[in-house]
Every structure is written in C-alpha cells, then in structure tokens.
PDB file of N, CA, C and O in Angstrom:
ATOM      1  N   MET A   1      -9.671 -15.452  -6.998  1.00  0.00           N
ATOM      2  CA  MET A   1      -9.042 -14.159  -6.364  1.00  0.00           C
ATOM      3  C   MET A   1      -9.670 -13.421  -4.680  1.00  0.00           C
ATOM      4  O   MET A   1     -10.698 -12.825  -4.358  1.00  0.00           O
ATOM      5  N   LEU A   2      -8.128 -13.962  -3.765  1.00  0.00           N
ATOM      6  CA  LEU A   2      -8.497 -12.990  -2.588  1.00  0.00           C
ATOM      7  C   LEU A   2      -9.414 -12.102  -1.839  1.00  0.00           C
ATOM      8  O   LEU A   2      -9.027 -10.950  -2.034  1.00  0.00           O
ATOM      9  N   ARG A   3     -10.544 -12.116  -1.006  1.00  0.00           N
ATOM     10  CA  ARG A   3     -11.071 -12.019  -0.526  1.00  0.00           C
ATOM     11  C   ARG A   3     -10.388 -11.329   0.764  1.00  0.00           C
ATOM     12  O   ARG A   3      -9.224 -11.729   0.757  1.00  0.00           O
ATOM     13  N   ILE A   4     -10.496 -10.867   1.361  1.00  0.00           N
ATOM     14  CA  ILE A   4      -9.872 -10.024   3.031  1.00  0.00           C
ATOM     15  C   ILE A   4     -10.489  -8.809   3.171  1.00  0.00           C
ATOM     16  O   ILE A   4     -10.347  -7.773   2.522  1.00  0.00           O
ATOM     17  N   ASN A   5     -11.697  -9.259   4.775  1.00  0.00           N
ATOM     18  CA  ASN A   5     -12.531  -8.197   4.597  1.00  0.00           C
ATOM     19  C   ASN A   5     -11.939  -7.559   5.660  1.00  0.00           C
ATOM     20  O   ASN A   5     -11.586  -6.399   5.876  1.00  0.00           O
ATOM     21  N   THR A   6     -11.895  -9.308   6.697  1.00  0.00           N
ATOM     22  CA  THR A   6     -11.458  -8.941   8.046  1.00  0.00           C
ATOM     23  C   THR A   6     -10.116 -10.182   8.600  1.00  0.00           C
ATOM     24  O   THR A   6      -9.911 -11.332   8.211  1.00  0.00           O
ATOM     25  N   ARG A   7      -9.291  -9.210   9.796  1.00  0.00           N
ATOM     26  CA  ARG A   7      -9.040  -9.734  10.652  1.00  0.00           C
ATOM     27  C   ARG A   7      -8.598 -12.137  10.372  1.00  0.00           C
ATOM     28  O   ARG A   7      -7.722 -12.966  10.125  1.00  0.00           O
ATOM     29  N   THR A   8     -10.304 -11.907  10.742  1.00  0.00           N
ATOM     30  CA  THR A   8     -10.016 -13.310  10.566  1.00  0.00           C
ATOM     31  C   THR A   8     -10.665 -13.982   9.244  1.00  0.00           C
ATOM     32  O   THR A   8     -11.090 -15.133   9.338  1.00  0.00           O
ATOM     33  N   ASP A   9     -10.740 -13.362   8.148  1.00  0.00           N
ATOM     34  CA  ASP A   9     -10.636 -13.931   7.152  1.00  0.00           C
ATOM     35  C   ASP A   9      -8.942 -13.921   6.670  1.00  0.00           C
ATOM     36  O   ASP A   9      -8.811 -13.933   5.446  1.00  0.00           O
ATOM     37  N   LEU A  10      -7.712 -13.901   7.423  1.00  0.00           N
ATOM     38  CA  LEU A  10      -6.757 -13.592   6.675  1.00  0.00           C
ATOM     39  C   LEU A  10      -6.019 -14.409   7.701  1.00  0.00           C
ATOM     40  O   LEU A  10      -4.797 -14.513   7.592  1.00  0.00           O
ATOM     41  N   GLU A  11      -6.785 -15.115   8.884  1.00  0.00           N
ATOM     42  CA  GLU A  11      -6.020 -15.860  10.087  1.00  0.00           C
ATOM     43  C   GLU A  11      -7.208 -17.464   9.407  1.00  0.00           C
ATOM     44  O   GLU A  11      -7.405 -18.535   9.979  1.00  0.00           O
ATOM     45  N   ALA A  12      -7.818 -16.920   7.894  1.00  0.00           N
ATOM     46  CA  ALA A  12      -8.125 -18.072   8.834  1.00  0.00           C
ATOM     47  C   ALA A  12      -7.603 -19.498   7.154  1.00  0.00           C
ATOM     48  O   ALA A  12      -7.782 -20.713   7.076  1.00  0.00           O
ATOM     49  N   LEU A  13      -6.771 -18.186   5.851  1.00  0.00           N
ATOM     50  CA  LEU A  13      -5.540 -19.171   5.224  1.00  0.00           C
ATOM     51  C   LEU A  13      -4.747 -18.741   5.458  1.00  0.00           C
ATOM     52  O   LEU A  13      -4.081 -18.025   4.711  1.00  0.00           O
ATOM     53  N   ALA A  14      -4.491 -19.033   6.681  1.00  0.00           N
ATOM     54  CA  ALA A  14      -2.950 -19.408   8.036  1.00  0.00           C
ATOM     55  C   ALA A  14      -2.703 -21.362   7.269  1.00  0.00           C
ATOM     56  O   ALA A  14      -3.380 -22.383   7.153  1.00  0.00           O
ATOM     57  N   GLY A  15      -1.771 -21.040   7.052  1.00  0.00           N
ATOM     58  CA  GLY A  15      -0.792 -22.462   6.431  1.00  0.00           C
ATOM     59  C   GLY A  15      -0.743 -22.924   4.892  1.00  0.00           C
ATOM     60  O   GLY A  15      -0.094 -23.836   4.379  1.00  0.00           O
ATOM     61  N   THR A  16      -2.041 -21.587   4.063  1.00  0.00           N
ATOM     62  CA  THR A  16      -2.190 -21.992   3.155  1.00  0.00           C
ATOM     63  C   THR A  16      -1.386 -21.607   1.962  1.00  0.00           C
ATOM     64  O   THR A  16      -0.433 -21.090   2.545  1.00  0.00           O
ATOM     65  N   GLU A  17      -1.029 -21.469   0.305  1.00  0.00           N
ATOM     66  CA  GLU A  17      -0.088 -20.587  -0.140  1.00  0.00           C
ATOM     67  C   GLU A  17      -1.524 -19.251  -0.532  1.00  0.00           C
ATOM     68  O   GLU A  17      -1.362 -18.246  -1.226  1.00  0.00           O
ATOM     69  N   ALA A  18      -2.604 -19.603   0.040  1.00  0.00           N
ATOM     70  CA  ALA A  18      -3.296 -18.505  -0.616  1.00  0.00           C
ATOM     71  C   ALA A  18      -3.019 -17.465   0.711  1.00  0.00           C
ATOM     72  O   ALA A  18      -3.317 -16.293   0.480  1.00  0.00           O
ATOM     73  N   TYR A  19      -2.615 -17.684   1.739  1.00  0.00           N
ATOM     74  CA  TYR A  19      -1.997 -16.846   3.010  1.00  0.00           C
ATOM     75  C   TYR A  19      -0.929 -15.928   2.480  1.00  0.00           C
ATOM     76  O   TYR A  19      -0.873 -14.702   2.379  1.00  0.00           O
ATOM     77  N   ALA A  20      -0.025 -16.990   2.145  1.00  0.00           N
ATOM     78  CA  ALA A  20       1.031 -16.226   1.845  1.00  0.00           C
ATOM     79  C   ALA A  20       1.588 -14.641   0.452  1.00  0.00           C
ATOM     80  O   ALA A  20       2.477 -13.800   0.322  1.00  0.00           O
ATOM     81  N   GLU A  21       0.333 -15.115  -0.249  1.00  0.00           N
ATOM     82  CA  GLU A  21       0.139 -14.751  -1.341  1.00  0.00           C
ATOM     83  C   GLU A  21      -1.040 -13.539  -0.853  1.00  0.00           C
ATOM     84  O   GLU A  21      -0.909 -12.463  -1.437  1.00  0.00           O
ATOM     85  N   ALA A  22      -1.881 -13.607  -0.098  1.00  0.00           N
ATOM     86  CA  ALA A  22      -2.393 -12.250   0.938  1.00  0.00           C
ATOM     87  C   ALA A  22      -1.466 -11.597   1.319  1.00  0.00           C
ATOM     88  O   ALA A  22      -1.369 -10.372   1.246  1.00  0.00           O
ATOM     89  N   LEU A  23      -0.735 -12.308   1.739  1.00  0.00           N
ATOM     90  CA  LEU A  23       1.423 -11.453   2.753  1.00  0.00           C
ATOM     91  C   LEU A  23       2.199 -10.453   1.927  1.00  0.00           C
ATOM     92  O   LEU A  23       2.826  -9.436   2.223  1.00  0.00           O
ATOM     93  N   ARG A  24       1.963 -11.040   0.866  1.00  0.00           N
ATOM     94  CA  ARG A  24       2.562 -10.431  -0.297  1.00  0.00           C
ATOM     95  C   ARG A  24       1.600  -9.001  -1.308  1.00  0.00           C
ATOM     96  O   ARG A  24       2.132  -8.318  -2.184  1.00  0.00           O
ATOM     97  N   LEU A  25       0.729  -8.927  -1.034  1.00  0.00           N
ATOM     98  CA  LEU A  25      -0.507  -8.106  -1.224  1.00  0.00           C
ATOM     99  C   LEU A  25      -0.378  -6.810  -0.448  1.00  0.00           C
ATOM    100  O   LEU A  25       0.018  -5.753  -0.937  1.00  0.00           O
ATOM    101  N   LEU A  26      -0.860  -7.051   1.184  1.00  0.00           N
ATOM    102  CA  LEU A  26      -0.383  -7.192   1.889  1.00  0.00           C
ATOM    103  C   LEU A  26       0.372  -5.625   1.830  1.00  0.00           C
ATOM    104  O   LEU A  26       0.082  -4.434   1.721  1.00  0.00           O
ATOM    105  N   ARG A  27       1.616  -6.592   1.993  1.00  0.00           N
ATOM    106  CA  ARG A  27       2.902  -5.544   2.179  1.00  0.00           C
ATOM    107  C   ARG A  27       2.802  -4.874   0.621  1.00  0.00           C
ATOM    108  O   ARG A  27       2.691  -3.648   0.601  1.00  0.00           O
ATOM    109  N   GLY A  28       2.817  -5.230  -0.037  1.00  0.00           N
ATOM    110  CA  GLY A  28       2.463  -4.511  -2.074  1.00  0.00           C
ATOM    111  C   GLY A  28       1.993  -2.732  -1.044  1.00  0.00           C
ATOM    112  O   GLY A  28       2.593  -1.682  -0.811  1.00  0.00           O
ATOM    113  N   SER A  29       0.778  -3.240  -0.761  1.00  0.00           N
ATOM    114  CA  SER A  29      -0.247  -1.622  -0.113  1.00  0.00           C
ATOM    115  C   SER A  29       1.007  -1.014   1.016  1.00  0.00           C
ATOM    116  O   SER A  29       1.862  -0.186   0.702  1.00  0.00           O
ATOM    117  N   MET A  30       0.950  -1.263   1.543  1.00  0.00           N
ATOM    118  CA  MET A  30       1.668  -1.209   2.367  1.00  0.00           C
ATOM    119  C   MET A  30       2.825   0.757   1.955  1.00  0.00           C
ATOM    120  O   MET A  30       3.126   1.716   2.666  1.00  0.00           O
ATOM    121  N   VAL A  31       3.096   0.342   0.262  1.00  0.00           N
ATOM    122  CA  VAL A  31       3.973   1.824  -0.598  1.00  0.00           C
ATOM    123  C   VAL A  31       2.831   2.217  -0.553  1.00  0.00           C
ATOM    124  O   VAL A  31       1.879   1.730   0.056  1.00  0.00           O
ATOM    125  N   ALA A  32       2.885   3.175  -1.237  1.00  0.00           N
ATOM    126  CA  ALA A  32       2.226   3.594  -2.263  1.00  0.00           C
ATOM    127  C   ALA A  32       2.877   5.666  -2.933  1.00  0.00           C
ATOM    128  O   ALA A  32       2.942   6.735  -2.325  1.00  0.00           O
ATOM    129  N   LYS A  33       3.161   5.313  -4.207  1.00  0.00           N
ATOM    130  CA  LYS A  33       3.827   6.603  -4.886  1.00  0.00           C
ATOM    131  C   LYS A  33       2.893   7.553  -4.848  1.00  0.00           C
ATOM    132  O   LYS A  33       1.824   6.943  -4.828  1.00  0.00           O
ATOM    133  N   VAL A  34       2.602   9.173  -4.817  1.00  0.00           N
ATOM    134  CA  VAL A  34       2.274   9.582  -5.259  1.00  0.00           C
ATOM    135  C   VAL A  34       3.127  11.396  -5.499  1.00  0.00           C
ATOM    136  O   VAL A  34       4.161  11.886  -5.044  1.00  0.00           O
ATOM    137  N   ASN A  35       2.424  11.734  -6.101  1.00  0.00           N
ATOM    138  CA  ASN A  35       2.463  12.657  -6.833  1.00  0.00           C
ATOM    139  C   ASN A  35       3.067  14.286  -6.151  1.00  0.00           C
ATOM    140  O   ASN A  35       2.198  15.148  -6.020  1.00  0.00           O
ATOM    141  N   VAL A  36       4.706  14.697  -5.691  1.00  0.00           N
ATOM    142  CA  VAL A  36       4.573  15.491  -4.731  1.00  0.00           C
ATOM    143  C   VAL A  36       4.206  16.666  -5.743  1.00  0.00           C
ATOM    144  O   VAL A  36       3.123  17.253  -5.753  1.00  0.00           O
ATOM    145  N   ALA A  37       5.437  16.952  -6.715  1.00  0.00           N
ATOM    146  CA  ALA A  37       5.104  17.996  -7.045  1.00  0.00           C
ATOM    147  C   ALA A  37       4.520  19.382  -7.035  1.00  0.00           C
ATOM    148  O   ALA A  37       3.307  19.482  -7.220  1.00  0.00           O
ATOM    149  N   VAL A  38       5.193  20.389  -6.853  1.00  0.00           N
ATOM    150  CA  VAL A  38       4.000  21.778  -6.475  1.00  0.00           C
ATOM    151  C   VAL A  38       3.320  22.699  -7.841  1.00  0.00           C
ATOM    152  O   VAL A  38       3.874  23.197  -8.820  1.00  0.00           O
ATOM    153  N   TYR A  39       2.313  22.675  -7.538  1.00  0.00           N
ATOM    154  CA  TYR A  39       1.507  23.688  -8.634  1.00  0.00           C
ATOM    155  C   TYR A  39       0.606  25.046  -9.154  1.00  0.00           C
ATOM    156  O   TYR A  39      -0.540  25.397  -8.872  1.00  0.00           O
ATOM    157  N   PRO A  40       1.843  25.764 -10.208  1.00  0.00           N
ATOM    158  CA  PRO A  40       0.918  27.159  -9.498  1.00  0.00           C
ATOM    159  C   PRO A  40      -0.756  26.625  -9.807  1.00  0.00           C
ATOM    160  O   PRO A  40      -1.315  25.621 -10.247  1.00  0.00           O
ATOM    161  N   GLU A  41      -1.119  27.923  -9.297  1.00  0.00           N
ATOM    162  CA  GLU A  41      -2.237  28.060  -9.344  1.00  0.00           C
ATOM    163  C   GLU A  41      -2.717  28.611 -10.170  1.00  0.00           C
ATOM    164  O   GLU A  41      -2.437  29.713 -10.641  1.00  0.00           O
ATOM    165  N   GLY A  42      -3.874  27.547 -10.563  1.00  0.00           N
ATOM    166  CA  GLY A  42      -4.359  27.535 -12.020  1.00  0.00           C
ATOM    167  C   GLY A  42      -4.337  26.746 -12.895  1.00  0.00           C
ATOM    168  O   GLY A  42      -4.787  26.901 -14.031  1.00  0.00           O
ATOM    169  N   TYR A  43      -3.514  25.295 -12.204  1.00  0.00           N
ATOM    170  CA  TYR A  43      -2.700  25.104 -12.885  1.00  0.00           C
ATOM    171  C   TYR A  43      -3.156  24.012 -14.300  1.00  0.00           C
ATOM    172  O   TYR A  43      -2.673  23.819 -15.416  1.00  0.00           O
ATOM    173  N   PHE A  44      -4.698  23.302 -13.302  1.00  0.00           N
ATOM    174  CA  PHE A  44      -5.623  22.105 -13.552  1.00  0.00           C
ATOM    175  C   PHE A  44      -6.050  22.611 -14.240  1.00  0.00           C
ATOM    176  O   PHE A  44      -6.128  21.878 -15.226  1.00  0.00           O
ATOM    177  N   GLU A  45      -6.809  24.337 -14.603  1.00  0.00           N
ATOM    178  CA  GLU A  45      -7.573  25.347 -15.231  1.00  0.00           C
ATOM    179  C   GLU A  45      -7.420  25.676 -16.509  1.00  0.00           C
ATOM    180  O   GLU A  45      -6.371  26.054 -17.030  1.00  0.00           O
ATOM    181  N   ASP A  46      -8.536  25.526 -17.060  1.00  0.00           N
ATOM    182  CA  ASP A  46      -8.830  25.682 -18.960  1.00  0.00           C
ATOM    183  C   ASP A  46      -7.970  26.956 -18.628  1.00  0.00           C
ATOM    184  O   ASP A  46      -7.800  27.490 -17.532  1.00  0.00           O
ATOM    185  N   GLY A  47      -7.444  27.322 -19.932  1.00  0.00           N
ATOM    186  CA  GLY A  47      -6.693  28.654 -20.124  1.00  0.00           C
ATOM    187  C   GLY A  47      -5.467  29.134 -19.828  1.00  0.00           C
ATOM    188  O   GLY A  47      -4.792  30.026 -20.341  1.00  0.00           O
ATOM    189  N   TYR A  48      -5.138  27.817 -18.193  1.00  0.00           N
ATOM    190  CA  TYR A  48      -3.755  27.879 -18.184  1.00  0.00           C
ATOM    191  C   TYR A  48      -2.632  27.620 -19.211  1.00  0.00           C
ATOM    192  O   TYR A  48      -2.380  26.638 -19.909  1.00  0.00           O
ATOM    193  N   ASP A  49      -1.794  29.326 -19.018  1.00  0.00           N
ATOM    194  CA  ASP A  49      -0.818  29.625 -20.080  1.00  0.00           C
ATOM    195  C   ASP A  49       0.677  29.242 -18.956  1.00  0.00           C
ATOM    196  O   ASP A  49       1.687  29.819 -19.358  1.00  0.00           O
ATOM    197  N   GLY A  50       0.779  28.844 -18.363  1.00  0.00           N
ATOM    198  CA  GLY A  50       2.436  28.776 -17.851  1.00  0.00           C
ATOM    199  C   GLY A  50       3.093  28.074 -18.064  1.00  0.00           C
ATOM    200  O   GLY A  50       2.850  27.485 -19.117  1.00  0.00           O
ATOM    201  N   PRO A  51       4.199  27.670 -17.386  1.00  0.00           N
ATOM    202  CA  PRO A  51       4.785  26.838 -16.817  1.00  0.00           C
ATOM    203  C   PRO A  51       4.372  25.191 -17.540  1.00  0.00           C
ATOM    204  O   PRO A  51       3.147  25.248 -17.436  1.00  0.00           O
ATOM    205  N   GLU A  52       4.697  23.662 -18.254  1.00  0.00           N
ATOM    206  CA  GLU A  52       4.403  22.412 -17.987  1.00  0.00           C
ATOM    207  C   GLU A  52       5.039  21.880 -16.463  1.00  0.00           C
ATOM    208  O   GLU A  52       6.251  21.686 -16.564  1.00  0.00           O
ATOM    209  N   VAL A  53       4.497  21.601 -15.072  1.00  0.00           N
ATOM    210  CA  VAL A  53       4.928  21.255 -14.216  1.00  0.00           C
ATOM    211  C   VAL A  53       5.211  19.440 -14.380  1.00  0.00           C
ATOM    212  O   VAL A  53       4.148  18.823 -14.445  1.00  0.00           O
ATOM    213  N   GLU A  54       6.440  18.584 -14.448  1.00  0.00           N
ATOM    214  CA  GLU A  54       6.770  17.452 -14.511  1.00  0.00           C
ATOM    215  C   GLU A  54       5.966  16.504 -12.846  1.00  0.00           C
ATOM    216  O   GLU A  54       5.880  16.771 -11.647  1.00  0.00           O
ATOM    217  N   PRO A  55       5.747  15.913 -13.316  1.00  0.00           N
ATOM    218  CA  PRO A  55       5.166  15.460 -11.899  1.00  0.00           C
ATOM    219  C   PRO A  55       6.645  14.390 -11.232  1.00  0.00           C
ATOM    220  O   PRO A  55       7.416  13.697 -11.896  1.00  0.00           O
ATOM    221  N   ILE A  56       6.616  14.631  -9.614  1.00  0.00           N
ATOM    222  CA  ILE A  56       7.366  14.187  -8.830  1.00  0.00           C
ATOM    223  C   ILE A  56       6.638  13.396  -8.302  1.00  0.00           C
ATOM    224  O   ILE A  56       5.516  13.645  -7.862  1.00  0.00           O
ATOM    225  N   TRP A  57       7.516  11.764  -8.280  1.00  0.00           N
ATOM    226  CA  TRP A  57       6.551  10.877  -7.870  1.00  0.00           C
ATOM    227  C   TRP A  57       7.814  10.243  -7.085  1.00  0.00           C
ATOM    228  O   TRP A  57       8.832   9.661  -7.458  1.00  0.00           O
ATOM    229  N   ALA A  58       7.266  10.634  -5.782  1.00  0.00           N
ATOM    230  CA  ALA A  58       8.035   9.428  -4.673  1.00  0.00           C
ATOM    231  C   ALA A  58       6.821   7.994  -3.833  1.00  0.00           C
ATOM    232  O   ALA A  58       5.740   7.509  -4.166  1.00  0.00           O
ATOM    233  N   GLU A  59       7.813   7.770  -2.613  1.00  0.00           N
ATOM    234  CA  GLU A  59       6.876   6.920  -1.979  1.00  0.00           C
ATOM    235  C   GLU A  59       6.887   7.591  -1.105  1.00  0.00           C
ATOM    236  O   GLU A  59       7.483   8.637  -0.848  1.00  0.00           O
ATOM    237  N   GLU A  60       5.529   6.402  -0.101  1.00  0.00           N
ATOM    238  CA  GLU A  60       5.109   7.290   0.743  1.00  0.00           C
ATOM    239  C   GLU A  60       4.339   5.852   1.541  1.00  0.00           C
ATOM    240  O   GLU A  60       3.590   5.025   1.022  1.00  0.00           O
ATOM    241  N   GLU A  61       4.937   5.938   3.259  1.00  0.00           N
ATOM    242  CA  GLU A  61       4.131   4.472   3.727  1.00  0.00           C
ATOM    243  C   GLU A  61       2.956   4.821   3.914  1.00  0.00           C
ATOM    244  O   GLU A  61       2.568   5.925   4.296  1.00  0.00           O
ATOM    245  N   ASN A  62       2.032   3.451   3.527  1.00  0.00           N
ATOM    246  CA  ASN A  62       0.420   3.657   3.169  1.00  0.00           C
ATOM    247  C   ASN A  62       0.406   2.483   4.517  1.00  0.00           C
ATOM    248  O   ASN A  62       1.192   1.538   4.444  1.00  0.00           O
ATOM    249  N   LEU A  63      -0.662   2.624   5.911  1.00  0.00           N
ATOM    250  CA  LEU A  63      -1.034   1.574   6.426  1.00  0.00           C
ATOM    251  C   LEU A  63      -1.930   1.490   6.793  1.00  0.00           C
ATOM    252  O   LEU A  63      -2.295   1.070   7.891  1.00  0.00           O
ATOM    253  N   GLU A  64      -3.034   2.249   5.131  1.00  0.00           N
ATOM    254  CA  GLU A  64      -4.412   1.882   5.413  1.00  0.00           C
ATOM    255  C   GLU A  64      -5.262   0.387   5.939  1.00  0.00           C
ATOM    256  O   GLU A  64      -5.988   0.125   6.897  1.00  0.00           O
ATOM    257  N   ALA A  65      -4.752  -0.375   4.794  1.00  0.00           N
ATOM    258  CA  ALA A  65      -4.995  -1.487   4.553  1.00  0.00           C
ATOM    259  C   ALA A  65      -4.415  -2.591   5.155  1.00  0.00           C
ATOM    260  O   ALA A  65      -4.587  -3.702   4.654  1.00  0.00           O
ATOM    261  N   LEU A  66      -3.140  -2.310   7.088  1.00  0.00           N
ATOM    262  CA  LEU A  66      -3.134  -3.457   8.193  1.00  0.00           C
ATOM    263  C   LEU A  66      -3.766  -2.919   8.914  1.00  0.00           C
ATOM    264  O   LEU A  66      -4.239  -3.558   9.854  1.00  0.00           O
ATOM    265  N   ASN A  67      -4.059  -1.414   8.765  1.00  0.00           N
ATOM    266  CA  ASN A  67      -4.919  -0.785   9.851  1.00  0.00           C
ATOM    267  C   ASN A  67      -6.680  -1.548  10.280  1.00  0.00           C
ATOM    268  O   ASN A  67      -7.187  -1.897  11.346  1.00  0.00           O
ATOM    269  N   LEU A  68      -7.243  -1.545   8.627  1.00  0.00           N
ATOM    270  CA  LEU A  68      -8.188  -1.698   8.770  1.00  0.00           C
ATOM    271  C   LEU A  68      -7.852  -3.635   9.179  1.00  0.00           C
ATOM    272  O   LEU A  68      -8.781  -4.186   9.769  1.00  0.00           O
ATOM    273  N   LEU A  69      -7.239  -4.065   9.022  1.00  0.00           N
ATOM    274  CA  LEU A  69      -7.841  -4.992   9.203  1.00  0.00           C
ATOM    275  C   LEU A  69      -7.112  -5.792  10.754  1.00  0.00           C
ATOM    276  O   LEU A  69      -6.903  -6.900  11.250  1.00  0.00           O
ATOM    277  N   GLY A  70      -6.849  -3.538  11.163  1.00  0.00           N
ATOM    278  CA  GLY A  70      -6.509  -4.229  13.668  1.00  0.00           C
ATOM    279  C   GLY A  70      -5.230  -4.636  13.137  1.00  0.00           C
ATOM    280  O   GLY A  70      -5.032  -5.460  14.030  1.00  0.00           O
ATOM    281  N   LEU A  71      -4.289  -4.726  12.479  1.00  0.00           N
ATOM    282  CA  LEU A  71      -2.838  -5.552  12.465  1.00  0.00           C
ATOM    283  C   LEU A  71      -2.142  -4.596  12.580  1.00  0.00           C
ATOM    284  O   LEU A  71      -2.333  -3.644  11.823  1.00  0.00           O
ATOM    285  N   ASP A  72      -0.886  -4.534  13.784  1.00  0.00           N
ATOM    286  CA  ASP A  72       0.917  -4.349  13.730  1.00  0.00           C
ATOM    287  C   ASP A  72       1.383  -3.848  12.242  1.00  0.00           C
ATOM    288  O   ASP A  72       1.435  -4.572  11.248  1.00  0.00           O
ATOM    289  N   LYS A  73       1.732  -2.378  12.304  1.00  0.00           N
ATOM    290  CA  LYS A  73       2.988  -2.993  11.506  1.00  0.00           C
ATOM    291  C   LYS A  73       4.525  -4.305  12.054  1.00  0.00           C
ATOM    292  O   LYS A  73       5.006  -5.412  11.809  1.00  0.00           O
ATOM    293  N   ALA A  74       4.595  -3.714  12.467  1.00  0.00           N
ATOM    294  CA  ALA A  74       6.038  -4.670  13.259  1.00  0.00           C
ATOM    295  C   ALA A  74       4.803  -6.482  13.429  1.00  0.00           C
ATOM    296  O   ALA A  74       4.029  -7.054  14.196  1.00  0.00           O
ATOM    297  N   GLU A  75       4.965  -6.511  13.094  1.00  0.00           N
ATOM    298  CA  GLU A  75       3.809  -7.915  13.869  1.00  0.00           C
ATOM    299  C   GLU A  75       3.441  -8.334  12.019  1.00  0.00           C
ATOM    300  O   GLU A  75       3.319  -9.242  11.196  1.00  0.00           O
ATOM    301  N   PHE A  76       3.419  -7.495  12.149  1.00  0.00           N
ATOM    302  CA  PHE A  76       2.958  -7.869  10.141  1.00  0.00           C
ATOM    303  C   PHE A  76       4.377  -8.473   9.331  1.00  0.00           C
ATOM    304  O   PHE A  76       4.344  -9.363   8.482  1.00  0.00           O
ATOM    305  N   LEU A  77       5.548  -7.807   9.782  1.00  0.00           N
ATOM    306  CA  LEU A  77       6.149  -7.441   9.007  1.00  0.00           C
ATOM    307  C   LEU A  77       7.889  -9.519   9.685  1.00  0.00           C
ATOM    308  O   LEU A  77       8.613 -10.448   9.327  1.00  0.00           O
ATOM    309  N   ALA A  78       7.299  -8.681  10.783  1.00  0.00           N
ATOM    310  CA  ALA A  78       7.495 -10.028  11.291  1.00  0.00           C
ATOM    311  C   ALA A  78       6.826 -11.735  10.624  1.00  0.00           C
ATOM    312  O   ALA A  78       7.636 -12.621  10.351  1.00  0.00           O
ATOM    313  N   GLU A  79       5.267 -11.965  10.442  1.00  0.00           N
ATOM    314  CA  GLU A  79       4.795 -12.725  10.030  1.00  0.00           C
ATOM    315  C   GLU A  79       5.053 -12.929   8.101  1.00  0.00           C
ATOM    316  O   GLU A  79       5.007 -14.040   7.571  1.00  0.00           O
ATOM    317  N   CYS A  80       5.312 -11.617   7.305  1.00  0.00           N
ATOM    318  CA  CYS A  80       5.431 -11.791   6.251  1.00  0.00           C
ATOM    319  C   CYS A  80       6.886 -12.285   6.252  1.00  0.00           C
ATOM    320  O   CYS A  80       7.077 -12.985   5.257  1.00  0.00           O
ATOM    321  N   GLU A  81       8.168 -12.144   7.159  1.00  0.00           N
ATOM    322  CA  GLU A  81       9.395 -13.085   6.887  1.00  0.00           C
ATOM    323  C   GLU A  81       9.123 -14.702   7.913  1.00  0.00           C
ATOM    324  O   GLU A  81       9.429 -15.891   8.012  1.00  0.00           O
ATOM    325  N   ARG A  82       8.731 -14.158   8.195  1.00  0.00           N
ATOM    326  CA  ARG A  82       8.160 -16.161   9.079  1.00  0.00           C
ATOM    327  C   ARG A  82       7.776 -17.095   7.934  1.00  0.00           C
ATOM    328  O   ARG A  82       8.334 -18.192   7.915  1.00  0.00           O
ATOM    329  N   VAL A  83       6.622 -16.710   6.682  1.00  0.00           N
ATOM    330  CA  VAL A  83       6.421 -17.272   5.834  1.00  0.00           C
ATOM    331  C   VAL A  83       6.869 -17.313   4.671  1.00  0.00           C
ATOM    332  O   VAL A  83       6.842 -18.225   3.845  1.00  0.00           O
ATOM    333  N   LEU A  84       7.619 -15.476   4.586  1.00  0.00           N
ATOM    334  CA  LEU A  84       7.965 -15.027   2.867  1.00  0.00           C
ATOM    335  C   LEU A  84       9.006 -15.138   2.488  1.00  0.00           C
ATOM    336  O   LEU A  84       9.474 -15.000   1.357  1.00  0.00           O
ATOM    337  N   GLY A  85       9.732 -15.571   4.040  1.00  0.00           N
ATOM    338  CA  GLY A  85      11.130 -15.084   3.932  1.00  0.00           C
ATOM    339  C   GLY A  85      11.649 -14.085   4.455  1.00  0.00           C
ATOM    340  O   GLY A  85      10.989 -13.281   5.113  1.00  0.00           O
ATOM    341  N   ALA A  86      13.792 -13.903   4.100  1.00  0.00           N
ATOM    342  CA  ALA A  86      14.656 -12.082   4.465  1.00  0.00           C
ATOM    343  C   ALA A  86      12.860 -11.751   3.506  1.00  0.00           C
ATOM    344  O   ALA A  86      12.172 -12.369   2.694  1.00  0.00           O
ATOM    345  N   LEU A  87      12.803 -10.798   4.037  1.00  0.00           N
ATOM    346  CA  LEU A  87      11.569  -9.056   2.725  1.00  0.00           C
ATOM    347  C   LEU A  87      13.006  -8.411   2.633  1.00  0.00           C
ATOM    348  O   LEU A  87      13.171  -7.353   2.026  1.00  0.00           O
TER     349      LEU A  87
END
C-alpha cells in the first residue's frame, strides 16, 4: 500500500513503478461523483410521505488531494502524461 503524505513522499518514488501507480491514484482522485438531486424539505426525516426522489449523479472536479500535496493541476497532468502516456 502506498503511503503518500507529502510531496516529498511522492517525489521519492520518482522513476519507480510505485511512482506511476501513485500518479494513477492521484489522477483518479481529481473527480468525485456527487448526488446533485434536490430533495424536498423533510425528505430524510422519519414520517416523510412525499414522492421518492432518485439520486442524480454528476462528476465534480476535486483537487483536494493535489492541493494537500502542493501540486499544481496543470503541472501534475503534464507529469502524468510524461510518465503514463497520453491521458
């Protein structure tokens, strides 16, 4: 299991297969699926008897992991392309 807590941890893996795997994992963390459905007041409370609302899933960009490591999105994606090939 990879443990990357700092940018230094990531950079220490450079040139290894673990580095490529870390880049893949970080790239995957850049998008989160979130439920954007609008629910009526009281929907999640006991006793609600209104219509059922199906979730609506949308992808949202999430750069939190990159930000925590002090990585710039454009530079990170360029490094992914260099190491992993075309995105």
